Every structure is written in C-alpha cells, then in structure tokens.
SERO-4910 file (N, C-alpha, C, O; in steps of 0.05 Angstrom, whole numbers):
BEGIN
 pado doro    nc1    nc2    nc3   cac1   cac2   cac3    cc1    cc2    cc3    oc1    oc2    oc3
  Met    A   1749   2755   2694   1747   2779   2681   1745   2776   2652   1758   2758   2641
  Thr    A   1730   2791   2639   1728   2789   2608   1751   2802   2597   1766   2817   2610
  Lys    A   1755   2796   2569   1779   2808   2555   1772   2837   2550   1790   2855   2550
  Lys    A   1747   2843   2546   1741   2871   2537   1745   2890   2558   1749   2914   2553
  Asn    A   1743   2882   2583   1746   2902   2605   1756   2888   2630   1758   2864   2630
  Ser    A   1761   2902   2650   1771   2890   2675   1750   2883   2693   1756   2876   2716
  Gln    A   1725   2882   2685   1703   2873   2704   1701   2842   2706   1708   2830   2686
  Pro    A   1692   2830   2727   1690   2802   2727   1669   2792   2707   1650   2806   2700
  Ala    A   1675   2766   2700   1659   2756   2677   1630   2748   2690   1628   2739   2713
  Thr    A   1609   2753   2674   1582   2747   2684   1578   2717   2679   1595   2704   2668
  Val    A   1554   2708   2688   1547   2680   2684   1542   2675   2654   1549   2654   2644
  Asp    A   1530   2696   2641   1526   2694   2613   1552   2691   2596   1553   2676   2576
  Asp    A   1571   2704   2604   1599   2704   2591   1610   2677   2595   1619   2664   2576
  Val    A   1609   2667   2619   1621   2639   2623   1605   2619   2609   1617   2599   2600
  Glu    A   1579   2621   2607   1561   2601   2593   1568   2600   2563   1569   2579   2551
  Lys    A   1572   2625   2552   1578   2626   2523   1607   2614   2518   1611   2599   2499
  Ile    A   1626   2620   2536   1653   2606   2531   1651   2576   2537   1663   2560   2522
  Val    A   1638   2568   2554   1636   2536   2560   1619   2523   2537   1624   2501   2528
  Thr    A   1598   2539   2528   1582   2526   2505   1600   2524   2482   1602   2502   2471
  Thr    A   1614   2546   2473   1631   2546   2451   1652   2524   2452   1656   2509   2433
  Ala    A   1663   2522   2476   1683   2500   2478   1672   2472   2476   1685   2454   2465
  Met    A   1648   2469   2487   1635   2443   2487   1626   2436   2458   1627   2413   2450
  Gln    A   1617   2455   2443   1609   2451   2414   1633   2441   2398   1631   2422   2383
  Ser    A   1656   2456   2402   1680   2448   2388   1687   2421   2396   1694   2406   2377
  Val    A   1687   2411   2421   1694   2385   2428   1675   2364   2416   1684   2343   2406
  Val    A   1648   2371   2416   1630   2352   2404   1634   2348   2376   1632   2326   2366
  Glu    A   1639   2372   2362   1643   2369   2333   1668   2352   2327   1669   2336   2308
  Gly    A   1688   2356   2344   1714   2341   2341   1707   2311   2344   1716   2294   2328
  Ile    A   1692   2305   2364   1686   2277   2369   1669   2264   2347   1674   2241   2340
  Asn    A   1650   2278   2337   1634   2272   2316   1650   2266   2291   1644   2246   2278
  Asn    A   1669   2283   2284   1687   2280   2262   1705   2255   2262   1710   2242   2241
  Val    A   1714   2249   2287   1729   2227   2293   1712   2201   2289   1721   2181   2276
  Leu    A   1690   2202   2299   1671   2178   2297   1662   2174   2270   1659   2150   2263
  Lys    A   1658   2192   2253   1650   2191   2225   1673   2176   2210   1669   2158   2194
  Asn    A   1698   2185   2216   1720   2172   2202   1731   2145   2211   1748   2133   2199
  Met    A   1720   2137   2233   1727   2111   2243   1712   2089   2227   1688   2091   2222
  Ala    A   1729   2068   2220   1717   2045   2209   1703   2026   2228   1713   2022   2250
  Thr    A   1682   2013   2222   1668   1996   2242   1679   1970   2237   1692   1966   2217
  Lys    A   1675   1952   2254   1684   1924   2253   1674   1909   2228   1688   1892   2217
  Asp    A   1650   1917   2219   1639   1905   2194   1655   1916   2169   1660   1903   2149
  Asp    A   1662   1940   2172   1678   1952   2148   1703   1940   2148   1712   1936   2126
  Ile    A   1717   1934   2168   1743   1922   2171   1742   1894   2159   1758   1886   2143
  Lys    A   1719   1879   2169   1715   1852   2157   1712   1851   2129   1724   1834   2116
  Ile    A   1695   1869   2118   1690   1872   2088   1718   1875   2074   1724   1862   2054
  Leu    A   1734   1892   2084   1760   1899   2073   1777   1874   2073   1789   1865   2053
  Asp    A   1778   1862   2097   1793   1836   2098   1785   1817   2077   1802   1806   2064
  Glu    A   1758   1813   2073   1748   1793   2053   1759   1801   2025   1769   1784   2010
  Lys    A   1755   1827   2020   1764   1836   1993   1794   1833   1989   1804   1827   1967
  Ile    A   1809   1837   2011   1839   1834   2007   1844   1803   2001   1861   1797   1985
  Glu    A   1831   1785   2015   1835   1757   2010   1826   1751   1982   1839   1735   1968
  Asp    A   1804   1762   1973   1797   1756   1945   1819   1765   1925   1825   1752   1905
  Val    A   1829   1788   1931   1852   1796   1912   1876   1782   1915   1889   1777   1895
  Lys    A   1883   1773   1938   1906   1752   1943   1901   1729   1926   1918   1720   1910
  Leu    A   1877   1717   1928   1871   1693   1912   1872   1696   1882   1881   1678   1868
  Glu    A   1862   1719   1873   1864   1725   1844   1894   1727   1836   1903   1718   1815
  Ile    A   1910   1741   1853   1938   1742   1846   1952   1716   1845   1970   1712   1829
  Arg    A   1944   1699   1862   1957   1671   1866   1948   1656   1837   1964   1643   1824
  Phe    A   1923   1659   1829   1913   1648   1803   1930   1658   1781   1938   1642   1764
  Met    A   1935   1685   1780   1949   1698   1758   1980   1688   1758   1992   1686   1737
  Lys    A   1990   1684   1780   2017   1674   1782   2019   1646   1770   2036   1640   1754
  Asp    A   1998   1628   1780   1996   1602   1769   1996   1603   1739   2010   1588   1726
  Asp    A   1978   1621   1727   1976   1622   1700   2002   1632   1683   2009   1622   1662
  Ile    A   2016   1650   1696   2043   1660   1686   2060   1635   1686   2071   1629   1665
  Lys    A   2063   1620   1708   2081   1600   1708   2075   1580   1686   2093   1570   1673
  Gly    A   2050   1574   1684   2040   1555   1663   2049   1565   1636   2061   1549   1621
  Leu    A   2043   1590   1628   2049   1601   1603   2082   1599   1599   2093   1593   1578
  Thr    A   2094   1605   1619   2125   1608   1617   2134   1579   1612   2151   1575   1595
  Glu    A   2124   1560   1625   2132   1533   1619   2126   1524   1591   2142   1511   1576
  Glu    A   2100   1531   1584   2090   1524   1555   2109   1537   1535   2119   1525   1516
  Leu    A   2114   1563   1540   2132   1578   1521   2162   1567   1521   2175   1568   1500
  Ala    A   2170   1557   1542   2196   1543   1545   2198   1519   1530   2220   1512   1521
  Met    A   2175   1505   1526   2176   1480   1511   2171   1486   1481   2174   1467   1464
  Thr    A   2164   1507   1474   2161   1516   1444   2186   1522   1431   2200   1540   1441
  Pro    A   2194   1509   1410   2220   1516   1397   2220   1544   1387   2199   1555   1380
  Ser    A   2244   1556   1386   2247   1582   1374   2244   1582   1344   2242   1560   1333
  Arg    A   2243   1603   1329   2237   1602   1300   2260   1588   1289   2256   1572   1271
  Asn    A   2286   1592   1297   2307   1581   1284   2306   1549   1291   2311   1533   1272
  Glu    A   2302   1541   1312   2301   1513   1321   2277   1500   1303   2279   1477   1296
  Phe    A   2256   1513   1297   2233   1503   1283   2243   1501   1253   2236   1481   1241
  Arg    A   2258   1519   1241   2267   1519   1214   2287   1494   1212   2285   1478   1193
  Glu    A   2303   1491   1230   2321   1467   1230   2304   1442   1230   2307   1425   1212
  Leu    A   2288   1439   1248   2270   1415   1250   2255   1411   1223   2255   1389   1213
  Lys    A   2244   1431   1211   2231   1431   1188   2250   1420   1167   2243   1402   1153
  Glu    A   2271   1430   1165   2291   1421   1143   2300   1392   1148   2305   1377   1129
  Gln    A   2301   1384   1173   2309   1354   1179   2285   1337   1169   2287   1317   1154
  Val    A   2263   1347   1178   2238   1330   1166   2236   1328   1137   2232   1306   1126
  Arg    A   2240   1351   1123   2239   1353   1094   2260   1332   1083   2254   1315   1066
  Lys    A   2286   1334   1093   2307   1315   1083   2298   1286   1088   2301   1270   1070
  Ile    A   2289   1279   1111   2279   1252   1115   2257   1242   1098   2258   1219   1089
  Tyr    A   2236   1261   1093   2215   1256   1076   2223   1252   1049   2212   1235   1035
  Leu    A   2244   1267   1039   2252   1266   1010   2269   1238   1007   2269   1225    986
  Ser    A   2282   1232   1028   2299   1207   1024   2284   1183   1025   2295   1162   1019
  Asn    A   2258   1183   1032   2241   1160   1034   2228   1156   1007   2212   1137   1004
***
C-alpha cells in the first residue's frame, strides 16, 4: 500500500521506490570508492614518509655534530682567560 492512501502499491510505485533506493546505494558506493586510496597512492605515501624519515635522520646527525662542535668551543670567559695567559707568556718572552 502507498503512504498516500490505503490502496495497494502499483508497479510504478514500487519501481520508483526501488530506483530511488538503488541510486542512493550506488551514490554511496561511488563516494566510498572515490575516497579510497589505491595501492599506488599508498606506495607513493610510503616512499615520501621514508624520504622524510631520512631527512630527519640527517638533521639529527647535523644537530649532534653542531652540539659537539659547540661543546668544544670555549665560552667567552674561557676565551678571555686563555687570551690573557697567552698575552702574559708572550710578554714574558
């Protein structure tokens, strides 16, 4: 029966209902398929992630090297003290 009245649904009514429902299902499936990443997309993303990891590793190495280099550099006060000692030795000779 149709919602509008208590008479049985006609073939046209059933076709309209089924067609509308099927269109909704097809649209839903198409939306899901559009949003799914393909295997190639995933492979490309994995490669980019590996590249980023490699760059981060290089950056960490650079930071470690700079830290070690800075640790070997005397502070301003230490430099002044060394400079004064060198000056005294130079003047004594």
